[in-house]
C-alpha positions, -999 to 999 in steps of 0.1 A, spaced: -179 174 187 -168 139 182 -195 119 201 -231 114 190 -242 119 226 -227 154 226 -244 162 193 -277 150 206 -275 169 239 -261 202 224 -280 204 191 -311 183 197 -316 191 233 -321 155 245 -299 125 254 -288 102 226 -307 73 241 -340 93 238 -337 98 201 -354 76 175 -332 55 151 -332 81 123 -321 109 147 -294 86 162 -282 79 127 -281 117 119 -263 124 152 -236 98 143 -231 113 109 -228 148 123 -204 136 150 -183 117 124 -186 146 99 -198 122 72 -223 129 45 -257 112 47 -271 118 12 -272 89 -11 -291 77 -42 -321 59 -28 -334 48 -62 -304 26 -68 -309 8 -34 -346 2 -40 -342 -10 -76 -314 -34 -68 -337 -57 -47 -367 -61 -69 -381 -96 -78 -392 -107 -112 -428 -103 -101 -423 -68 -89 -405 -58 -121 -434 -74 -141 -460 -55 -120 -442 -22 -126 -440 -29 -164 -477 -38 -166 -486 -7 -146 -464 14 -167 -478 1 -200 -514 0 -187 -512 37 -178 -498 48 -211 -513 64 -242 -500 34 -262 -522 11 -242 -552 35 -246 -546 36 -283 -543 -1 -288 -573 -7 -265 -594 17 -286 -582 2 -319 -591 -33 -307 -626 -22 -296 -633 -4 -329 -619 -35 -348 -641 -59 -327 -672 -38 -333 -664 -31 -370 -657 -68 -377 -689 -79 -361 -708 -52 -380 -691 -63 -413 -700 -100 -406 -735 -91 -398 -740 -72 -430 -723 -97 -453 -733 -130 -437 -762 -121 -415 -745 -135 -384 -715 -126 -362 -690 -144 -340 -700 -122 -310 -736 -109 -315 -747 -76 -300 -744 -68 -269 -709 -83 -274 -709 -108 -245 -676 -124 -255 -660 -89 -256 -674 -81 -222 -659 -114 -209 -625 -104 -222 -627 -69 -208 -638 -83 -174 -608 -107 -174 -585 -79 -184 -597 -57 -156 -596 -86 -131 -560 -93 -139 -548 -57 -144 -563 -42 -112 -543 -63 -87 -511 -59 -107 -515 -21 -107 -522 -22 -70 -491 -42 -64 -471 -16 -84 -487 13 -65 -479 -4 -32 -443 -7 -43 -442 29 -53 -457 41 -20 -430 21 -2 -404 38 -24 -420 72 -16 -419 64 21 -382 55 20 -375 87 0 -394 107 26 -374 92 55 -342 98 37 -352 134 29 -360 139 66 -325 126 76 -308 148 51 -328 179 62 -322 172 99 -284 168 92 -284 200 72 -302 218 100 -277 205 126 -248 215 104 -263 250 100 -266 252 138 -229 242 141 -219 269 116 -239 295 135 -220 285 167 -187 287 149 -196 321 135 -207 333 169 -174 321 184 -154 338 156 -174 370 161 -168 370 199 -131 363 194 -129 392 169 -148 415 193 -124 406 221 -94 413 198 -109 446 187 -115 456 223 -79 447 232 -67 467 202 -89 496 211 -77 496 247 -41 496 234 -48 524 211 -65 544 238 -35 538 261 -12 549 233 -33 579 226 -33 588 263 4 585 264 7 606 233 -16 633 247 5 634 279 37 638 261 23 666 239 7 687 266 31 709 285 33 703 322 26 734 344 
């Protein structure tokens, strides 16, 4: 099989023109006996912009235990400092219910949420590309297995034919041997 159309009709059961782009690509790779697997992560990481890399970094740091620890320490420090100032001076820089702290937390959430969403969108795009590539690799593997089955069947049929020819020859020789051994009346 050297033509993608032949691969499509024999193995996929439909004409090459009726296949989608991924199946056409796989048919071409099977016909040309080329591998289709490649490292997708290198392709997707090579074309990132500065903003995309920044979004990934913010999402990575924002979803880490380091961030949680720093965030908890800042909260405890904020409340502790205000409590210390209240006890020692009788007033604080951010009186209870900590309106300034709430403002900072709201701003952090307002900035962090869209950045994390951008990173998640990029990750879902990477996942989609990986899934498409996995589909292509699996389809090619399935077609290659089908080709191997055909080759095995052809080899088995050829061997059966050779064995039958050998058996016929042996039977003929055995018949000749029996005729020469048995006395003629």
